[in-house]
C-alpha positions in Angstrom: -0.1 0.3 0.1 1.4 3.9 -0.7 1.3 6.6 1.3 -1.5 8.2 -0.9 -3.5 5.0 -0.7 -3.1 4.9 3.4 -4.4 8.5 3.3 -7.6 7.9 1.5 -8.5 4.7 3.4 -8.0 7.0 6.6 -10.6 9.8 5.2 -12.9 7.3 4.1 -14.7 6.6 7.6 -14.9 10.5 8.3 -18.2 11.4 9.7 -20.0 13.7 6.9 -20.4 14.2 3.0 -17.9 15.6 1.0 -14.9 15.0 -1.6 -11.3 14.8 -0.6 -8.3 15.2 -2.5 -5.0 14.4 -1.3 -1.2 15.2 -3.0 1.7 13.1 -1.9 5.1 14.3 -2.7 7.9 12.4 -1.9 11.4 13.3 -3.3 13.8 10.5 -4.7 16.0 9.7 -1.4 19.6 12.2 -1.5 22.9 11.6 0.2 22.8 13.8 3.5 25.7 14.8 6.2 24.0 16.9 8.1 22.0 14.3 10.9 25.2 14.1 12.9 27.7 17.0 12.0 29.7 16.6 15.0 29.8 12.7 15.2 33.3 11.1 14.0 33.0 9.5 11.7 29.7 10.8 10.7 27.6 8.2 9.4 25.9 7.4 6.0 22.4 8.8 5.7 20.0 9.1 2.9 17.0 12.2 2.9 13.5 12.1 1.8 11.5 15.3 1.6 7.4 14.7 1.9 5.1 16.9 1.6 1.1 16.1 1.9 -1.7 18.7 0.9 -5.6 17.8 1.5 -8.1 19.8 0.1 -12.0 19.2 0.7 -14.7 19.8 -1.7 -18.6 20.5 -1.0 -21.1 18.4 -1.7 -22.2 19.7 -5.1 -20.3 18.5 -8.1 -19.4 22.3 -8.8 -18.2 23.5 -5.5 -14.9 24.7 -5.3 -11.8 23.0 -3.6 -9.7 24.3 -0.8 -6.8 23.4 0.9 -7.5 22.6 4.4 -4.4 20.7 6.3 -0.7 20.5 5.1 2.1 18.1 6.4 5.8 18.5 5.8 8.1 15.7 7.1 11.5 14.4 6.8 12.5 11.0 6.4 16.2 10.0 7.2 18.0 6.6 6.8 20.9 5.0 8.3 21.8 1.5 6.8 24.6 1.3 9.2 22.1 1.0 12.4 19.7 -0.3 10.2 17.6 3.0 12.0 15.4 5.0 10.2 13.9 8.9 11.6 10.5 10.7 10.8 11.1 14.0 12.1 7.6 15.7 11.8 8.7 19.4 10.6 5.4 20.9 10.2 1.6 20.6 10.5 -1.0 22.9 9.7 -4.5 24.1 8.9 -6.1 26.5 7.4 -9.8 26.3 9.1 -11.6 25.9 5.9 -12.7 22.2 6.5 -15.7 21.1 7.7 -16.7 19.9 11.0 -15.0 17.5 12.1 -11.5 18.4 10.8 -9.5 15.6 8.9 -6.5 17.0 10.4 -6.1 14.3 13.6 -7.3 11.3 10.9 -4.6 12.4 8.4 -1.7 12.8 10.8 -2.6 9.3 12.4 -2.6 7.6 9.2 0.8 9.2 8.1 2.3 8.5 11.0 1.0 4.9 11.1 2.4 4.4 7.4 5.5 4.7 8.9 5.9 3.3 12.4 4.1 0.2 10.8 6.6 -2.7 9.4 4.4 -3.7 6.9 4.0 -0.6 5.5 6.8 1.2 6.1 8.6 2.2 2.7 12.2 1.9 4.4 13.9 -1.5 5.2 14.9 -0.7 8.4 14.7 -2.7 12.0 14.1 0.7 13.8 12.0 3.9 13.3 11.9 6.7 15.1 9.5 9.2 15.1 10.3 12.4 16.7 8.6 15.9 16.6 8.8 19.2 18.4 5.3 20.9 19.4 5.1 24.4 19.7 1.8 26.3 19.6 1.7 28.9 16.7 -1.3 30.3 14.9 -0.1 29.9 11.5 2.9 27.6 9.9 2.2 26.5 6.2 -0.7 28.6 5.4 0.3 32.4 5.3 -2.6 34.4 6.8 -4.9 31.7 8.0 -4.7 33.1 11.2 -6.9 36.2 9.9 -9.5 33.8 9.0 -12.4 33.9 11.6 -12.9 29.7 11.2 -9.3 29.1 12.2 -9.2 28.2 16.4 -5.6 27.3 16.7 -5.0 25.0 19.7 -3.3 26.8 22.8 0.5 25.3 23.9 -1.0 23.2 26.2 -3.8 21.7 24.6 -1.3 21.2 21.2 0.9 18.8 23.3 -2.3 17.1 24.9 -3.1 16.6 21.4 0.1 15.3 20.2 0.2 13.3 23.6 -2.8 11.3 22.4 -2.2 10.8 18.8 1.3 9.7 19.5 -0.2 6.4 22.3 -2.9 6.0 19.3 -0.3 4.9 17.2 1.7 3.4 19.5 -1.1 1.5 20.5 -2.3 0.4 17.1 1.6 -0.5 16.2 2.1 -2.6 19.3 -1.4 -4.6 18.4 0.0 -5.1 15.0 3.2 -6.6 16.4 1.8 -9.0 18.8 4.8 -9.1 21.3 7.3 -9.5 18.5 8.9 -6.2 18.8 9.3 -3.3 20.9 7.3 -0.3 21.1 8.6 2.9 23.6 6.9 6.7 24.2 9.0 9.5 25.6 8.0 13.0 26.3 9.7 16.3 27.7 8.0 19.6 28.5 10.9 21.4 28.9 10.9 23.3 32.5 8.3 20.9 34.2 9.1 18.7 36.6 7.3 14.8 35.8 4.2 15.5 37.7 4.0 18.9 36.6 3.8 17.7 33.2 1.4 15.2 33.5 -0.9 17.5 35.5 -0.7 19.9 33.0 -1.8 17.7 30.0 -4.5 16.3 32.2 -6.2 19.3 32.6 -6.6 19.6 28.9 -10.0 18.4 27.3 -10.9 14.7 27.3 -11.0 14.7 23.4 -7.5 15.8 23.4 -5.3 14.6 26.3 -7.5 12.1 28.3 -6.9 9.4 26.1 -5.0 6.7 28.2 -2.4 4.8 25.7 -1.6 1.4 26.3 2.0 1.5 25.8 3.4 3.4 29.1 5.2 7.2 28.7 8.4 7.7 30.0 9.3 11.1 30.8 12.8 11.9 29.7 14.7 11.1 26.6 15.6 8.2 24.9 19.3 8.6 24.6 20.1 6.6 27.7 18.3 3.3 27.3 19.9 0.7 25.2 17.4 -1.5 24.1 16.7 0.2 21.1 19.8 1.3 19.1 20.2 4.8 18.5 20.1 5.8 14.7 24.2 6.9 15.0 26.8 4.1 15.3 28.8 4.2 18.3 32.6 4.1 18.2 34.0 0.8 18.2 37.0 1.9 20.9 35.5 2.1 24.4 38.5 4.4 25.4 37.2 7.7 23.1 35.9 10.5 24.7 32.2 11.1 25.1 30.8 13.2 22.6 27.2 14.1 22.3 27.0 14.8 19.0 26.6 11.1 18.4 23.6 11.1 20.5 21.3 14.4 19.0 20.1 14.3 15.9 20.6 17.8 13.9 17.3 18.9 12.5 16.3 22.2 10.5 14.6 24.9 12.4 14.7 22.6 16.1 15.6 24.4 19.3 18.0 21.4 19.8 20.1 21.5 16.7 20.5 25.5 17.8 21.4 24.6 21.5 24.2 21.6 20.1 25.6 24.0 17.6 26.5 26.4 20.7 27.7 24.2 22.7 29.8 22.6 19.8 31.2 26.2 19.2 31.7 27.0 22.9 35.3 26.5 24.6 35.9 27.8 28.1 39.6 27.3 27.7 40.4 29.6 24.8 40.2 33.3 26.1 37.9 36.1 24.1 40.5 38.2 22.4 39.8 41.7 21.6 39.9 43.6 18.3 43.8 45.0 17.5 43.4 48.5 17.5 44.5 50.7 14.5 47.9 52.5 14.5 47.0 56.3 15.0 48.3 58.1 12.1 50.2 61.3 11.9 48.0 64.5 10.4 50.5 66.3 8.2 53.1 63.5 7.6 52.6 61.3 4.0 55.2 59.5 4.2 54.5 58.1 7.7 51.1 57.6 6.7 52.5 55.9 3.5 54.4 53.8 5.6 51.6 53.2 8.5 49.2 51.8 5.4 51.7 49.6 4.2 52.9 48.4 8.0 48.8 47.7 8.3 48.7 46.0 5.1 51.6 43.6 5.9 50.7 42.5 9.3 46.8 41.9 8.0 48.5 39.9 5.1 50.2 38.0 7.9 47.3 37.6 9.6 45.4 35.7 6.8 48.4 33.6 6.3 48.3 33.0 9.9 44.3 32.0 9.7 44.7 30.1 6.4 47.8 28.0 8.1 45.4 26.9 11.3 42.3 26.2 9.2 45.0 23.9 7.1 46.2 22.6 10.6 42.5 22.3 12.1 41.4 20.1 8.6 44.4 17.9 8.9 43.6 17.1 12.8 42.5 13.3 12.9 39.1 14.4 14.7 38.0 17.9 13.0 33.8 17.3 14.2 34.6 16.9 18.4 34.7 20.5 19.1 33.8 22.7 22.0 32.2 21.2 24.9 30.4 18.4 22.9 32.5 16.3 25.4 31.7 17.4 28.1 28.3 17.6 28.4 25.9 14.2 28.4 22.5 13.9 27.2 20.9 14.5 30.9 22.6 17.7 31.4 21.8 18.7 27.9 17.8 18.3 28.4 17.8 20.0 31.5 20.0 23.2 30.2 17.2 23.1 27.2 15.0 24.5 30.2 16.5 27.1 30.2 16.4 28.1 26.0 14.5 31.0 24.9 11.8 28.8 22.9 11.3 27.0 26.0 10.8 29.6 28.6 9.1 32.2 26.3 5.8 31.7 28.2 4.6 29.0 26.8 4.8 25.0 27.1 6.3 23.2 24.1 7.1 19.5 24.4 9.4 17.0 22.5 7.7 13.7 21.7 9.7 10.7 20.9 8.1 7.2 19.3 10.3 4.3 18.9 9.8 0.7 16.7 12.2 -2.1 16.8 11.5 -5.0 15.5 13.8 -8.2 14.8 15.3 -9.1 11.3 13.7 -11.4 8.9 15.3 -14.8 9.0 15.6 -14.8 5.3 17.1 -11.2 5.3 20.6 -10.7 3.6 21.8 -7.0 3.6 23.9 -7.8 0.1 20.5 -8.6 -1.3 18.9 -4.9 -0.6 18.3 -2.5 -2.9 20.3 0.7 -3.2 19.1 3.6 -0.7 19.5 6.1 -3.9 17.6 3.7 -5.8 14.3 5.9 -6.7 11.2 4.2 -6.7 7.7 4.6 -8.4 6.1 7.7 -7.3 8.9 9.9 -6.3 9.9 12.9 -7.8 12.8 15.5 -7.6 13.4 17.5 -4.5 13.5 20.5 -6.6 10.0 20.1 -7.0 9.1 19.6 -4.0 10.7 22.5 -2.6 9.2 24.7 -5.3 6.0 23.6 -4.1 6.4 24.7 -0.3 8.1 27.8 -1.4 4.9 28.7 -4.0 2.5 27.7 -1.3 4.0 30.2 1.5 5.0 33.1 -0.3 2.7 33.4 -3.4 -0.8 32.6 -1.7 -2.9 33.8 1.4 -5.5 32.0 3.0 -7.4 34.7 5.1 -11.0 34.6 3.3 -12.8 31.7 1.5 -12.2 33.6 -1.7 -8.6 33.9 -1.4 -8.2 30.1 -0.4 -10.2 29.0 -3.4 -7.8 30.7 -5.6 -4.6 29.5 -3.8 -6.3 25.7 -4.3 -6.4 26.3 -7.7 -2.9 27.8 -8.4 -1.3 25.1 -6.4 -2.9 22.5 -7.7 -2.5 23.1 -11.1 1.2 23.8 -10.5 1.6 20.1 -9.1 -0.3 18.6 -11.8 2.1 20.9 -14.8 5.1 19.5 -13.1 4.4 16.4 -12.4 3.0 15.2 -15.7 6.2 16.8 -17.6 3.7 19.1 -19.7 3.5 22.7 -20.3 2.8 24.1 -17.3 -1.1 25.3 -16.8 -1.4 29.2 -16.5 -3.0 30.3 -13.9 -6.6 30.7 -14.0 -8.4 33.9 -14.9 -9.7 34.3 -11.3 -6.5 33.6 -9.9 -5.0 36.0 -12.3 -7.0 39.1 -11.8 -5.6 41.4 -9.0 -8.1 41.7 -6.4 -9.4 44.4 -4.7 -7.1 45.7 -2.0 -6.8 45.0 1.7 -8.2 46.6 4.2 -5.3 45.3 6.1 -2.4 47.6 5.9 0.4 44.6 7.7 -0.9 41.9 5.3 1.3 41.5 2.4 -0.2 41.5 -0.9 1.3 38.1 -2.3 -0.7 37.5 -5.0 0.4 40.4 -6.8 3.8 38.7 -7.6 2.5 35.6 -8.6 4.4 33.6 -11.3 3.7 30.3 -13.2 5.8 27.3 -11.8 8.2 26.1 -14.0 9.6 22.2 -14.0 13.0 22.8 -11.9 16.3 21.9 -14.3 18.1 19.0 -13.3 22.0 19.8 -12.0 24.7 18.5 -14.0 26.1 14.9 -12.9 29.4 14.8 -10.9 31.2 13.2 -13.6 30.4 15.8 -16.5 31.1 18.8 -14.1 34.4 17.4 -14.0 34.8 16.3 -17.6 34.7 12.7 -16.7 32.5 11.0 -19.1 33.6 7.9 -18.7 32.8 7.8 -15.2 29.6 9.1 -15.8 28.6 6.1 -18.3 30.1 3.8 -15.9 28.3 4.6 -12.4 25.3 6.7 -13.6 23.4 8.7 -11.0 19.9 7.4 -10.6 17.2 10.1 -11.3 13.3 10.0 -10.6 11.2 9.9 -13.7 8.5 12.4 -14.5 5.4 10.5 -16.1 1.9 11.4 -16.4 1.0 8.2 -15.1 2.9 9.1 -11.7 0.6 11.5 -10.7 -2.2 9.4 -11.3 -1.0 6.5 -9.6 0.9 7.7 -6.8 0.7 11.4 -6.4 -3.1 12.7 -6.3 -5.9 10.5 -5.1 -9.7 11.7 -4.1 -12.4 10.1 -2.3 -15.9 11.0 -1.6 -17.2 10.1 1.6 -21.2 9.6 2.4 -21.2 8.7 5.9 -24.0 9.9 8.7 -22.5 13.7 10.3 -21.5 13.6 13.6 -24.0 13.3 16.5 -24.1 16.7 18.0 -23.0 17.0 21.5 -25.3 16.2 24.6 -24.9 17.3 28.2 -26.4 16.2 31.4 -29.5 19.5 31.3 -30.4 18.9 27.8 -31.3 16.6 25.0 -32.0 16.9 21.0 -35.6 16.8 20.0 -36.6 15.3 16.7 -36.9 18.6 15.5 -33.3 19.9 15.8 -34.3 21.9 19.1 -33.0 21.8 22.4 -35.2 20.4 24.8 -35.1 19.8 28.7 -34.1 16.1 29.7 -36.6 13.9 31.4 -34.2 13.5 34.2 -33.3 16.5 34.9 -34.7 17.6 39.0 -37.3 20.6 38.7 -36.3 23.9 39.7 -37.6 25.8 42.7 -37.7 29.6 42.3 -37.4 31.7 45.6 -39.3 35.1 45.8 -38.1 37.8 47.8 -40.8 39.4 49.6 -41.0 43.2 50.6 -40.9 44.0 53.9 -44.1 46.5 54.5 -44.0 49.8 56.4 -46.0 50.2 59.2 -48.3 53.0 59.4 -47.1 55.9 62.0 
């Protein structure tokens, strides 16, 4: 089952009558060296970019489509340790969906697709799903926070929402494994103790944080356990110095990565040097000024040569990746100091969530028979195409009103169809090309005025062609994903018409819903006695 089919099957059970349109863009795997930049040696890693767009259409066949949910994620593959990492970068909703929102169902199906070994597209035994939960009004849909129908979750409710979703995914995977593997859950709310974090998320509504998980939660980080192997391989030499870069993965736009960079570039043994002062130039002496200029140039040249020599010596060092205080900070101290970072003490509750699934290797598996990690699979596209679609969504459209959201949906879906089918890019519809009336809000940028048709990205030249080595290029060709019309219809785009009973309205203890749709008092409600206050009569004088 492909990821697109998994998402469509999950949306089929959603209450209501509507039609969903799904676009799934998965880039071909490419070499990546930035997952553990401070490890020595760096493990071989391969990266894929996943971007999912969900649009909704009403019951009428001529009703317009509008984007409702977007998911951006990174998939890392480390063959050395047979580990994979799914990092959920961004999840956002536009607020234009019909109740109930399809976002929880879509995210649940997406995480389950990679967590379940049966549907997982990576040939790995251990999978890690990680994310950083931080509440924001908008992430992927520009100006969607200005739409009155969007109600973003607060910081506590968002963390409780992710905790409940992780628990449901872990429970489903544990039931499918039937004891043949290990499923573990970790979470951390920086700045909160275990009891404080538990009661903080317990106060969230029952629909978001009250559901219990069959897999127990552990409060803390997963880098102190040895039950499930970590993605980065540990050195064979037990006497080698400890390196924090072997534990903490580096993700884009993640507070852990920024803190890791700061630790790697901090060294208490080196004193801070002040900038050199310039020599005062005599005001009435041209010769002395010229001599001073020459001396300054000579000193500057010597300084540059010294810096170049230092860089060369640093490059020749046997362990260039162990820098700063990485060998002095242990994972427990790292997470304790994370509580004082700006992202975690800005007044909002944030959370780190981790799900790990480990399964034993198949008895007939042979590492030599596994396909190359760089071999493209059907349905994969170029990474430049995925980045181009994300950039067009976030910079050339807006979702502040229903009209603008419909126009943005037409533009993005037409661009994806044109880029994937390897044909002429469809021009923007007349309704989109026309410039609407200026907005009354002066703070909102006018993104629609700079729209331009998206064109297929040009593939970069191969490595052998750059160096003039045509023979090497032919001997070891670089696999590239193909773009064919059937790729769009078979793997990228899909739609499903949902015709289910609507969601039952919520009832309370004092009211019930009558057959006419009006609220009527419940039969079990006790009668209420209203007491009247009597006025005191004045006596006649």
